[in-house]
HTML snippet that shows the backbone in 3Dmol.js (N, CA, C, O; Angstrom):
<script src="https://3Dmol.org/build/3Dmol-min.js"></script>
<div id="view" style="width:600px;height:400px;position:relative"></div>
<script>
const pdb = `
ATOM      1  N   UNK A   1    -157.479  50.006 133.659  1.00  0.00           N
ATOM      2  CA  UNK A   1    -156.069  49.443 133.747  1.00  0.00           C
ATOM      3  C   UNK A   1    -156.052  48.943 135.266  1.00  0.00           C
ATOM      4  O   UNK A   1    -156.323  47.896 135.856  1.00  0.00           O
ATOM      5  N   UNK A   2    -155.608  50.189 135.592  1.00  0.00           N
ATOM      6  CA  UNK A   2    -155.007  50.378 136.793  1.00  0.00           C
ATOM      7  C   UNK A   2    -156.092  49.843 138.356  1.00  0.00           C
ATOM      8  O   UNK A   2    -155.748  49.461 139.475  1.00  0.00           O
ATOM      9  N   UNK A   3    -156.930  49.974 137.971  1.00  0.00           N
ATOM     10  CA  UNK A   3    -158.105  50.060 139.169  1.00  0.00           C
ATOM     11  C   UNK A   3    -158.298  48.457 139.318  1.00  0.00           C
ATOM     12  O   UNK A   3    -158.470  47.923 140.414  1.00  0.00           O
ATOM     13  N   UNK A   4    -158.237  47.565 137.765  1.00  0.00           N
ATOM     14  CA  UNK A   4    -158.213  46.128 137.707  1.00  0.00           C
ATOM     15  C   UNK A   4    -157.049  45.550 138.401  1.00  0.00           C
ATOM     16  O   UNK A   4    -157.066  44.592 139.174  1.00  0.00           O
ATOM     17  N   UNK A   5    -155.876  46.361 137.969  1.00  0.00           N
ATOM     18  CA  UNK A   5    -154.923  45.451 138.787  1.00  0.00           C
ATOM     19  C   UNK A   5    -155.114  45.443 140.013  1.00  0.00           C
ATOM     20  O   UNK A   5    -155.238  44.431 140.703  1.00  0.00           O
ATOM     21  N   UNK A   6    -155.174  47.160 140.579  1.00  0.00           N
ATOM     22  CA  UNK A   6    -155.076  46.823 142.154  1.00  0.00           C
ATOM     23  C   UNK A   6    -156.203  45.517 143.094  1.00  0.00           C
ATOM     24  O   UNK A   6    -156.021  44.935 144.163  1.00  0.00           O
ATOM     25  N   UNK A   7    -157.620  45.449 141.849  1.00  0.00           N
ATOM     26  CA  UNK A   7    -158.622  44.807 142.477  1.00  0.00           C
ATOM     27  C   UNK A   7    -158.125  43.322 142.242  1.00  0.00           C
ATOM     28  O   UNK A   7    -158.728  42.461 142.882  1.00  0.00           O
ATOM     29  N   UNK A   8    -157.038  42.887 141.354  1.00  0.00           N
ATOM     30  CA  UNK A   8    -156.331  41.718 141.019  1.00  0.00           C
ATOM     31  C   UNK A   8    -155.410  41.586 142.168  1.00  0.00           C
ATOM     32  O   UNK A   8    -155.552  40.505 142.739  1.00  0.00           O
ATOM     33  N   UNK A   9    -154.374  42.473 142.756  1.00  0.00           N
ATOM     34  CA  UNK A   9    -153.410  42.235 143.796  1.00  0.00           C
ATOM     35  C   UNK A   9    -154.330  42.541 145.153  1.00  0.00           C
ATOM     36  O   UNK A   9    -153.808  41.943 146.094  1.00  0.00           O
ATOM     37  N   UNK A  10    -155.257  43.106 145.482  1.00  0.00           N
ATOM     38  CA  UNK A  10    -155.986  42.378 146.426  1.00  0.00           C
ATOM     39  C   UNK A  10    -156.750  41.339 146.519  1.00  0.00           C
ATOM     40  O   UNK A  10    -157.245  40.982 147.588  1.00  0.00           O
ATOM     41  N   UNK A  11    -156.919  40.776 145.467  1.00  0.00           N
ATOM     42  CA  UNK A  11    -158.028  39.042 145.728  1.00  0.00           C
ATOM     43  C   UNK A  11    -156.927  38.433 145.863  1.00  0.00           C
ATOM     44  O   UNK A  11    -157.105  37.612 146.764  1.00  0.00           O
ATOM     45  N   UNK A  12    -155.504  38.342 145.340  1.00  0.00           N
ATOM     46  CA  UNK A  12    -154.672  37.637 145.545  1.00  0.00           C
ATOM     47  C   UNK A  12    -153.956  37.563 146.946  1.00  0.00           C
ATOM     48  O   UNK A  12    -153.592  36.504 147.458  1.00  0.00           O
ATOM     49  N   UNK A  13    -153.809  38.703 147.458  1.00  0.00           N
ATOM     50  CA  UNK A  13    -152.908  38.613 148.891  1.00  0.00           C
ATOM     51  C   UNK A  13    -154.409  38.257 149.867  1.00  0.00           C
ATOM     52  O   UNK A  13    -154.234  37.701 150.952  1.00  0.00           O
ATOM     53  N   UNK A  14    -155.958  38.628 149.392  1.00  0.00           N
ATOM     54  CA  UNK A  14    -156.857  37.688 150.485  1.00  0.00           C
ATOM     55  C   UNK A  14    -156.227  35.923 149.818  1.00  0.00           C
ATOM     56  O   UNK A  14    -155.469  35.430 150.654  1.00  0.00           O
ATOM     57  N   UNK A  15    -156.327  35.439 149.157  1.00  0.00           N
ATOM     58  CA  UNK A  15    -156.091  34.190 148.516  1.00  0.00           C
ATOM     59  C   UNK A  15    -155.313  33.990 149.538  1.00  0.00           C
ATOM     60  O   UNK A  15    -155.643  33.337 150.529  1.00  0.00           O
ATOM     61  N   UNK A  16    -153.720  34.794 149.288  1.00  0.00           N
ATOM     62  CA  UNK A  16    -152.596  33.905 150.101  1.00  0.00           C
ATOM     63  C   UNK A  16    -152.846  34.394 151.634  1.00  0.00           C
ATOM     64  O   UNK A  16    -151.766  34.744 152.110  1.00  0.00           O
ATOM     65  N   UNK A  17    -153.513  34.481 152.214  1.00  0.00           N
ATOM     66  CA  UNK A  17    -153.774  34.927 153.456  1.00  0.00           C
ATOM     67  C   UNK A  17    -154.313  34.297 154.209  1.00  0.00           C
ATOM     68  O   UNK A  17    -153.879  34.183 155.355  1.00  0.00           O
ATOM     69  N   UNK A  18    -155.846  33.466 153.635  1.00  0.00           N
ATOM     70  CA  UNK A  18    -156.808  32.647 153.518  1.00  0.00           C
ATOM     71  C   UNK A  18    -155.921  31.796 153.840  1.00  0.00           C
ATOM     72  O   UNK A  18    -155.759  31.588 155.042  1.00  0.00           O
ATOM     73  N   UNK A  19    -155.027  30.999 152.766  1.00  0.00           N
ATOM     74  CA  UNK A  19    -154.142  29.783 152.404  1.00  0.00           C
ATOM     75  C   UNK A  19    -153.382  30.193 153.918  1.00  0.00           C
ATOM     76  O   UNK A  19    -153.668  29.428 154.839  1.00  0.00           O
ATOM     77  N   UNK A  20    -152.739  30.973 154.143  1.00  0.00           N
ATOM     78  CA  UNK A  20    -151.914  30.829 155.384  1.00  0.00           C
ATOM     79  C   UNK A  20    -152.377  30.750 156.667  1.00  0.00           C
ATOM     80  O   UNK A  20    -151.605  30.373 157.548  1.00  0.00           O
ATOM     81  N   UNK A  21    -153.679  31.088 156.959  1.00  0.00           N
ATOM     82  CA  UNK A  21    -154.520  30.370 157.921  1.00  0.00           C
ATOM     83  C   UNK A  21    -155.192  29.033 157.802  1.00  0.00           C
ATOM     84  O   UNK A  21    -155.766  28.543 158.775  1.00  0.00           O
ATOM     85  N   UNK A  22    -155.132  28.349 156.484  1.00  0.00           N
ATOM     86  CA  UNK A  22    -155.823  27.749 156.517  1.00  0.00           C
ATOM     87  C   UNK A  22    -154.138  26.336 156.671  1.00  0.00           C
ATOM     88  O   UNK A  22    -154.502  25.177 156.871  1.00  0.00           O
ATOM     89  N   UNK A  23    -152.969  26.510 156.596  1.00  0.00           N
ATOM     90  CA  UNK A  23    -151.793  25.787 156.612  1.00  0.00           C
ATOM     91  C   UNK A  23    -152.146  26.370 158.375  1.00  0.00           C
ATOM     92  O   UNK A  23    -153.005  25.704 158.953  1.00  0.00           O
ATOM     93  N   UNK A  24    -151.722  27.159 158.912  1.00  0.00           N
ATOM     94  CA  UNK A  24    -151.364  27.601 160.309  1.00  0.00           C
ATOM     95  C   UNK A  24    -152.462  26.796 161.075  1.00  0.00           C
ATOM     96  O   UNK A  24    -152.245  26.534 162.258  1.00  0.00           O
ATOM     97  N   UNK A  25    -153.414  26.458 160.595  1.00  0.00           N
ATOM     98  CA  UNK A  25    -154.314  25.766 161.018  1.00  0.00           C
ATOM     99  C   UNK A  25    -154.429  24.288 161.359  1.00  0.00           C
ATOM    100  O   UNK A  25    -154.803  23.688 162.367  1.00  0.00           O
ATOM    101  N   UNK A  26    -153.935  23.876 160.054  1.00  0.00           N
ATOM    102  CA  UNK A  26    -153.357  22.576 159.524  1.00  0.00           C
ATOM    103  C   UNK A  26    -151.907  21.982 160.886  1.00  0.00           C
ATOM    104  O   UNK A  26    -151.918  21.048 161.687  1.00  0.00           O
ATOM    105  N   UNK A  27    -150.947  22.946 160.614  1.00  0.00           N
ATOM    106  CA  UNK A  27    -149.790  22.817 161.476  1.00  0.00           C
ATOM    107  C   UNK A  27    -149.903  22.625 162.969  1.00  0.00           C
ATOM    108  O   UNK A  27    -149.178  22.024 163.763  1.00  0.00           O
ATOM    109  N   UNK A  28    -151.081  23.344 163.129  1.00  0.00           N
ATOM    110  CA  UNK A  28    -151.577  23.609 164.758  1.00  0.00           C
ATOM    111  C   UNK A  28    -151.700  22.322 164.930  1.00  0.00           C
ATOM    112  O   UNK A  28    -150.773  21.818 165.563  1.00  0.00           O
ATOM    113  N   UNK A  29    -152.539  21.608 164.578  1.00  0.00           N
ATOM    114  CA  UNK A  29    -152.982  20.054 164.492  1.00  0.00           C
ATOM    115  C   UNK A  29    -151.830  19.100 165.037  1.00  0.00           C
ATOM    116  O   UNK A  29    -151.614  18.579 166.132  1.00  0.00           O
ATOM    117  N   UNK A  30    -150.987  19.092 163.434  1.00  0.00           N
ATOM    118  CA  UNK A  30    -149.988  18.388 163.544  1.00  0.00           C
ATOM    119  C   UNK A  30    -149.060  18.570 164.986  1.00  0.00           C
ATOM    120  O   UNK A  30    -148.330  17.729 165.510  1.00  0.00           O
ATOM    121  N   UNK A  31    -149.394  20.166 165.495  1.00  0.00           N
ATOM    122  CA  UNK A  31    -148.320  19.818 166.527  1.00  0.00           C
ATOM    123  C   UNK A  31    -148.851  19.379 167.722  1.00  0.00           C
ATOM    124  O   UNK A  31    -148.117  19.418 168.710  1.00  0.00           O
ATOM    125  N   UNK A  32    -150.056  18.941 167.837  1.00  0.00           N
ATOM    126  CA  UNK A  32    -150.619  18.665 168.804  1.00  0.00           C
ATOM    127  C   UNK A  32    -151.246  16.875 168.556  1.00  0.00           C
ATOM    128  O   UNK A  32    -151.812  16.147 169.371  1.00  0.00           O
ATOM    129  N   UNK A  33    -151.050  16.740 167.821  1.00  0.00           N
ATOM    130  CA  UNK A  33    -150.855  15.302 167.274  1.00  0.00           C
ATOM    131  C   UNK A  33    -149.646  14.796 167.863  1.00  0.00           C
ATOM    132  O   UNK A  33    -149.709  13.816 168.605  1.00  0.00           O
ATOM    133  N   UNK A  34    -148.598  15.335 167.624  1.00  0.00           N
ATOM    134  CA  UNK A  34    -146.994  14.768 167.571  1.00  0.00           C
ATOM    135  C   UNK A  34    -147.015  14.947 169.120  1.00  0.00           C
ATOM    136  O   UNK A  34    -146.508  14.001 169.723  1.00  0.00           O
ATOM    137  N   UNK A  35    -147.536  16.044 169.948  1.00  0.00           N
ATOM    138  CA  UNK A  35    -147.045  16.291 171.258  1.00  0.00           C
ATOM    139  C   UNK A  35    -147.820  15.071 172.137  1.00  0.00           C
ATOM    140  O   UNK A  35    -147.631  14.967 173.349  1.00  0.00           O
TER     141      UNK A  35
END
`;
const viewer = $3Dmol.createViewer("view");
viewer.addModel(pdb, "pdb");
viewer.setStyle({}, {cartoon: {color: "spectrum"}});
viewer.zoomTo();
viewer.render();
</script>
């Protein structure tokens, strides 16, 4: 049970990190377009 929870926690963190990277790229492009 604990091991499973740790696995879910890690995949959640990875999911959030990849989403942050995606949004970071998008906002970077938007900033370039507006400048």
